[in-house]
C-alpha positions as CSV (number, residue, x, y, z in Angstrom):
1,M,136.9,47.6,74.2
2,N,140.4,46.3,72.7
3,Y,142.5,49.4,73.6
4,N,144.5,50.9,76.4
5,K,142.6,53.7,78.0
6,T,146.2,55.1,79.2
7,L,147.6,55.2,75.8
8,V,144.6,56.9,74.4
9,F,144.1,59.6,76.7
10,A,147.8,59.9,76.4
11,A,147.1,60.3,72.8
12,S,144.9,62.7,73.4
13,C,147.1,64.8,75.5
14,V,149.7,64.7,72.8
15,V,147.6,66.0,69.6
16,I,146.0,68.7,71.9
17,F,149.6,69.7,73.2
18,L,150.5,69.8,69.1
19,F,147.1,72.0,68.7
20,G,149.0,74.6,71.3
21,V,152.5,74.9,69.8
22,S,150.5,75.2,66.6
23,L,147.8,78.0,67.8
24,I,151.1,80.0,68.8
25,T,153.2,79.5,66.0
26,L,152.3,82.7,64.4
27,G,152.4,85.1,66.9
28,A,156.0,83.7,68.1
29,T,157.3,84.1,64.9
30,L,156.0,87.0,63.5
31,P,158.3,89.4,64.6
32,Q,161.0,87.8,62.4
33,L,158.7,87.0,59.6
34,T,157.9,90.7,59.5
35,E,161.6,91.6,59.1
36,E,162.7,88.9,56.8
37,F,159.8,89.3,54.3
38,N,159.3,93.0,55.1
39,L,156.1,92.3,55.8
40,T,153.3,95.2,55.7
41,E,150.2,95.2,57.9
42,I,148.2,94.0,55.3
43,N,150.4,90.7,55.1
44,K,150.5,90.2,58.4
45,G,146.9,90.6,58.6
46,T,146.5,88.4,56.0
47,L,148.7,85.7,57.6
48,A,146.7,86.1,61.0
49,S,143.8,85.2,59.3
50,M,144.6,82.2,57.2
51,L,145.5,80.3,60.6
52,P,141.5,80.9,62.0
53,V,140.4,80.0,58.7
54,G,142.5,76.4,58.7
55,I,141.3,75.9,62.2
56,L,137.4,76.2,61.0
57,V,137.8,73.9,58.2
58,G,139.7,71.6,60.8
59,S,136.7,72.2,62.8
60,L,133.8,71.6,60.0
61,V,135.5,68.0,58.7
62,F,136.9,66.2,61.8
63,G,133.5,65.3,63.5
64,P,131.7,63.0,60.2
65,I,135.1,61.4,60.0
66,V,135.9,60.6,63.5
67,D,132.8,59.1,63.9
68,K,132.6,57.1,60.8
69,Y,136.3,56.0,60.9
70,S,138.0,56.3,64.2
71,Y,140.8,58.2,65.2
72,K,144.0,56.5,64.1
73,Y,144.7,57.6,60.5
74,F,143.2,61.0,61.3
75,L,145.0,62.5,63.8
76,S,148.5,60.8,62.2
77,A,147.6,62.5,59.3
78,N,147.0,66.2,60.9
79,V,149.8,65.8,62.9
80,F,151.5,65.3,59.3
81,L,149.6,68.4,58.1
82,I,151.2,70.6,61.0
83,L,154.8,68.9,60.3
84,L,154.5,69.8,56.6
85,G,153.3,73.5,57.5
86,F,156.5,74.0,60.2
87,L,158.7,73.0,57.2
88,L,157.4,74.9,55.0
89,I,158.0,78.0,57.3
90,S,161.6,76.7,58.2
91,Y,162.4,76.6,54.0
92,S,159.5,79.5,52.9
93,T,160.7,82.0,50.2
94,T,157.6,83.9,49.7
95,L,154.8,85.0,51.1
96,A,152.3,82.6,49.3
97,H,154.6,79.9,51.3
98,L,154.1,81.2,54.6
99,I,150.1,81.6,54.1
100,T,150.2,77.8,52.9
101,A,152.1,76.9,55.9
102,F,149.4,78.5,58.2
103,V,146.3,77.1,56.5
104,L,148.2,73.8,56.7
105,I,148.9,74.4,60.3
106,G,145.7,75.7,61.0
107,T,143.7,73.1,59.4
108,G,145.6,70.0,61.1
109,G,145.4,72.2,64.4
110,G,141.8,72.4,64.2
111,S,141.2,69.1,63.6
112,L,143.2,67.6,66.2
113,N,141.7,70.0,68.4
114,G,137.9,68.6,67.7
115,A,139.2,65.3,67.4
116,S,140.9,64.9,70.9
117,S,138.2,66.0,72.6
118,S,135.8,63.7,70.9
119,L,138.6,60.9,71.8
120,V,138.4,61.8,75.4
121,S,134.4,62.0,75.5
122,D,134.6,58.4,73.4
123,F,136.6,56.5,75.9
124,S,135.1,58.6,79.1
125,D,131.7,56.8,77.8
126,D,133.4,53.5,77.3
127,H,134.8,53.6,81.2
128,K,132.0,54.8,82.9
129,Q,134.2,58.0,83.6
130,N,133.6,61.9,84.2
131,K,134.0,63.5,80.8
132,G,134.7,67.4,82.3
133,S,137.1,66.0,84.1
134,N,138.9,64.3,81.2
135,L,138.4,66.5,78.8
136,S,139.8,69.6,81.6
137,L,142.9,67.7,82.3
138,M,143.4,67.1,78.6
139,G,143.1,70.8,78.2
140,A,145.8,71.6,80.5
141,F,148.7,70.2,77.9
142,F,147.2,73.0,75.6
143,G,148.4,75.4,78.0
144,L,151.5,73.9,78.2
145,G,151.9,73.8,74.2
146,A,151.2,77.3,73.8
147,L,153.8,77.8,76.8
148,G,156.3,75.6,75.4
149,M,156.8,77.2,71.7
150,P,158.0,80.5,72.8
151,L,159.8,79.0,75.6
152,V,161.4,76.8,72.9
153,L,162.6,79.7,70.9
154,N,163.9,81.9,73.6
155,I,166.2,79.0,74.6
156,L,167.6,78.3,71.2
157,S,167.8,81.4,69.7
158,A,170.9,82.1,70.9
159,N,172.3,79.2,69.2
160,F,169.9,78.9,66.4
161,D,168.2,80.7,63.6
162,Y,164.1,80.9,64.3
163,R,163.7,78.7,60.7
164,Q,166.2,76.3,62.1
165,I,164.3,75.8,65.5
166,I,160.8,75.6,63.8
167,G,162.1,73.0,61.4
168,G,163.5,71.2,64.1
169,V,160.1,71.3,65.7
170,G,158.8,69.9,62.7
171,V,160.8,67.1,62.4
172,A,160.3,65.9,65.6
173,M,156.9,65.8,65.0
174,I,157.4,62.5,63.4
175,I,157.9,60.9,67.1
176,P,154.1,61.5,67.7
177,I,153.0,60.6,64.6
178,V,154.3,56.9,64.8
179,F,153.1,56.8,68.8
180,L,149.4,57.8,67.3
181,L,150.0,55.1,64.8
182,L,151.2,52.2,67.2
183,I,148.2,52.3,69.7
184,Q,144.4,51.2,69.3
185,Y,141.4,53.5,69.7
186,P,137.5,53.2,70.3
187,S,136.0,51.9,67.3
188,S,133.6,54.1,65.4
189,K,130.9,54.9,66.3
190,Q,129.0,54.6,62.9
191,S,128.8,51.5,61.3
192,S,126.9,53.3,58.1
193,S,126.9,57.1,56.4
194,I,126.1,59.5,58.9
195,S,122.1,60.2,58.5
196,I,121.7,63.8,56.6
197,S,118.4,63.5,59.8
198,K,120.7,63.1,62.7
199,I,122.9,66.2,61.2
200,G,119.5,68.0,61.4
201,T,118.7,67.0,64.7
202,L,122.1,68.2,65.9
203,T,120.8,72.0,64.6
204,K,117.4,71.9,65.9
205,D,118.5,70.7,69.6
206,S,117.7,74.1,71.9
207,M,120.4,72.7,74.1
208,L,123.4,72.2,71.8
209,I,122.5,75.5,70.1
210,L,122.5,77.4,74.0
211,L,125.7,75.2,74.7
212,S,127.6,76.4,71.5
213,L,126.2,80.1,71.8
214,V,128.1,79.6,75.6
215,L,131.6,78.7,73.7
216,F,130.8,81.3,70.9
217,F,131.0,83.5,73.6
218,E,133.7,82.1,75.5
219,S,136.1,81.7,72.4
220,G,136.0,85.0,71.8
221,W,136.7,86.1,75.6
222,E,139.4,84.1,75.8
223,S,140.8,85.1,72.4
224,L,140.7,88.8,73.8
225,L,143.2,88.1,76.3
226,N,145.5,85.8,74.1
227,N,145.4,88.2,71.5
228,W,145.0,91.9,72.5
229,L,146.8,91.6,76.2
230,T,150.1,93.1,75.3
231,T,149.0,95.7,73.2
232,Y,146.3,97.0,76.1
233,L,149.2,97.0,79.2
234,I,151.9,98.7,76.7
235,E,149.3,101.0,75.0
236,G,146.6,101.7,77.8
237,K,148.5,101.0,80.7
238,N,152.2,102.1,79.9
239,F,153.6,98.8,81.0
240,E,157.0,98.1,79.7
241,T,157.0,95.1,76.6
242,S,158.8,93.0,78.6
243,R,156.5,93.2,81.8
244,S,153.8,93.4,79.5
245,L,155.2,89.8,77.9
246,S,155.7,88.4,81.4
247,L,152.1,89.1,82.3
248,L,150.3,87.1,79.2
249,T,152.4,84.4,80.4
250,L,151.4,84.5,83.8
251,F,147.9,84.3,82.4
252,I,148.5,81.1,80.2
253,A,150.2,79.4,83.2
254,V,147.7,80.0,85.4
255,F,144.9,79.2,82.7
256,T,146.6,75.8,82.7
257,V,147.0,75.3,86.1
258,G,143.0,76.0,86.6
259,R,142.3,73.6,83.8
260,F,144.4,70.5,86.1
261,L,142.2,72.1,89.4
262,V,139.0,71.8,87.4
263,G,139.5,68.3,86.3
264,I,139.8,67.2,89.8
265,M,137.1,69.6,91.2
266,L,134.9,67.8,88.6
267,K,134.9,65.1,90.4
268,K,133.2,66.2,93.1
269,Y,131.1,68.9,92.3
270,T,128.7,69.6,89.7
271,P,129.6,71.2,86.0
272,S,127.0,74.0,86.6
273,L,128.3,75.0,90.1
274,I,131.8,74.9,88.8
275,L,131.4,76.9,85.7
276,S,129.0,79.4,86.9
277,F,131.5,80.1,89.5
278,S,134.4,80.2,87.6
279,S,132.9,82.5,85.1
280,L,132.1,84.9,87.6
281,I,135.9,84.7,89.0
282,A,136.6,85.7,85.3
283,V,134.8,88.5,85.1
284,S,135.5,89.9,88.4
285,G,139.2,89.3,87.3
286,C,138.2,91.7,83.6
287,I,136.6,94.3,85.6
288,V,139.4,94.3,87.8
289,L,142.0,94.5,84.9
290,S,139.7,97.4,83.5
291,V,140.1,99.9,86.3
292,T,143.3,99.8,87.5
293,D,147.2,101.0,86.7
294,S,148.7,98.8,89.9
295,Q,151.0,96.1,88.5
296,L,150.2,94.0,91.6
297,M,146.3,94.7,90.7
298,T,146.9,93.7,87.1
299,F,149.0,90.5,88.4
300,L,145.8,89.5,91.0
301,S,143.4,90.4,87.9
302,L,144.8,88.5,85.6
303,S,145.3,85.2,88.1
304,L,141.4,85.2,88.5
305,A,140.9,85.4,84.8
306,G,143.1,82.7,83.6
307,L,141.9,80.7,86.4
308,G,138.2,81.6,86.1
309,L,138.0,80.8,82.6
310,A,139.7,77.3,82.6
311,A,136.7,75.7,82.8
312,G,134.6,77.0,80.1
313,F,135.8,74.2,77.4
314,P,136.1,71.6,78.8
315,V,132.6,71.6,81.1
316,V,130.8,72.7,78.2
317,L,132.1,69.8,76.0
318,G,131.7,67.4,78.5
319,T,128.1,68.4,78.5
320,I,128.1,68.1,74.5
321,G,129.6,65.0,74.9
322,D,127.4,63.2,77.3
323,R,124.3,64.1,75.4
324,Y,125.6,63.2,72.2
325,A,127.4,60.1,73.1
326,K,126.6,58.5,69.5
327,L,127.3,61.8,67.8
328,S,130.3,63.0,69.7
329,G,132.7,63.9,67.0
330,T,129.8,65.7,65.1
331,A,128.4,67.7,67.6
332,F,131.9,68.9,69.0
333,G,132.6,70.0,65.4
334,F,129.4,72.0,65.4
335,A,130.1,73.3,68.8
336,L,133.6,74.1,68.3
337,T,132.9,75.7,64.2
338,I,130.1,78.1,66.5
339,A,132.9,78.7,68.7
340,L,135.8,79.3,66.4
341,L,133.1,82.2,64.8
342,G,132.7,84.1,67.7
343,N,136.4,84.2,68.3
344,M,136.6,85.4,65.0
345,I,133.8,87.9,65.1
346,I,134.4,89.3,68.4
347,N,138.2,89.9,67.5
348,Y,137.3,91.8,64.5
349,I,134.3,94.0,66.7
350,T,137.3,94.6,69.1
351,G,139.5,96.1,66.3
352,L,136.4,98.3,65.2
353,A,136.1,99.6,68.0
354,T,139.8,100.2,69.1
355,E,140.1,102.0,65.8
356,K,137.1,104.2,66.7
357,F,137.6,105.1,70.5
358,G,141.2,103.9,71.2
359,I,142.7,100.9,73.4
360,A,140.5,101.6,76.4
361,A,137.7,100.0,74.1
362,Y,139.6,96.7,74.8
363,S,138.3,96.5,78.6
364,W,134.7,97.4,77.8
365,M,134.8,94.3,75.2
366,L,136.3,92.4,77.8
367,V,133.9,92.8,80.1
368,I,130.8,92.6,77.9
369,S,131.8,89.1,76.4
370,G,132.6,88.0,79.5
371,I,129.0,89.1,81.4
372,F,127.5,87.7,78.0
373,T,129.3,84.3,78.7
374,T,128.1,84.0,82.0
375,G,125.0,85.5,81.4
376,L,124.6,82.7,78.8
377,I,126.3,79.8,81.2
378,L,123.4,80.7,83.9
379,I,120.3,80.2,81.3
380,T,121.6,77.0,79.9
381,F,122.6,75.6,83.1
382,L,119.5,76.2,84.9
383,R,117.8,74.2,82.0
384,K,117.4,70.7,82.9
385,T,119.2,68.6,80.1
386,S,117.5,65.4,78.8
387,D,118.9,62.3,78.4
388,S,121.6,61.6,75.9
389,V,120.6,61.4,72.4
């Protein structure tokens, strides 16, 4: 183990922070892009679909690569993809430029998201540390990145054009690229090409399938709050736009704090207890959100939802990392791909439901997603997991 675990953990936090920045960039810049490029609803839908397409590509490719070649050049290369995407937005003159930019950002971000989790799993194995706890503490930096990008735009927009800000953030990514290239990482886990039979074992493992299905609904559940909340509060509850944005910021902030708390609690309590209890708290928050018109109760409901949802990905990925220690990247790639499909499918169904039944259907989808997630969590963690493969 010829690497510094503190620097490696810092590297994982840096790249998940950048994933948070990249994931929120479309939403943070869409109003300005719409005005400047006269984007139609179809144009905006196209851009919105490019980001998850890129993330899906990144989620599919990262696992076998990091398992075979380790992390140094892969992490740096994908930060560079995000850098290129940001610069392309800054200098774009056509819709095609924007589409290419968001594919680059999504691909780089999806790769960093998966690789950072695999990296934490690997060094946790090497140093006999709690994977779920480390993954949760690292995951909190995703929330900081998601909060940081809108904050930077708000602070600097009085003196700089949004293109200058986006371009400046892109150029600043040279700093983490240099840092990522200078440190040592855990060695690759596969000295030869990954056997197809080993990958086949992953897809036949019922426990991995169940854990991936948990993430399928968990991812969709989280994204419903991130993507639809402000629309629901404005159209369904007649909240002011500024108040709705403030409540979304509250949700992300509480979610981020929740990740830190989960990281601490996993050192004392079992993952199954934390995840089951947290999911029930989040469902309770979503039920309250769906029935109240009070701003105070909405505040409390989103606080419950944010705290409750914080445990999902770190605990499940920690369990997968324990089970597939020698193929963690590939296993994470499989699970995260399923999760992303859940994100896309549940958002699509929600769009159909709200179009047919109105924005009130959003609250139904939110509660239904939570119930499915919680039910799968209880089913999955009632089973006794076998030894790591």
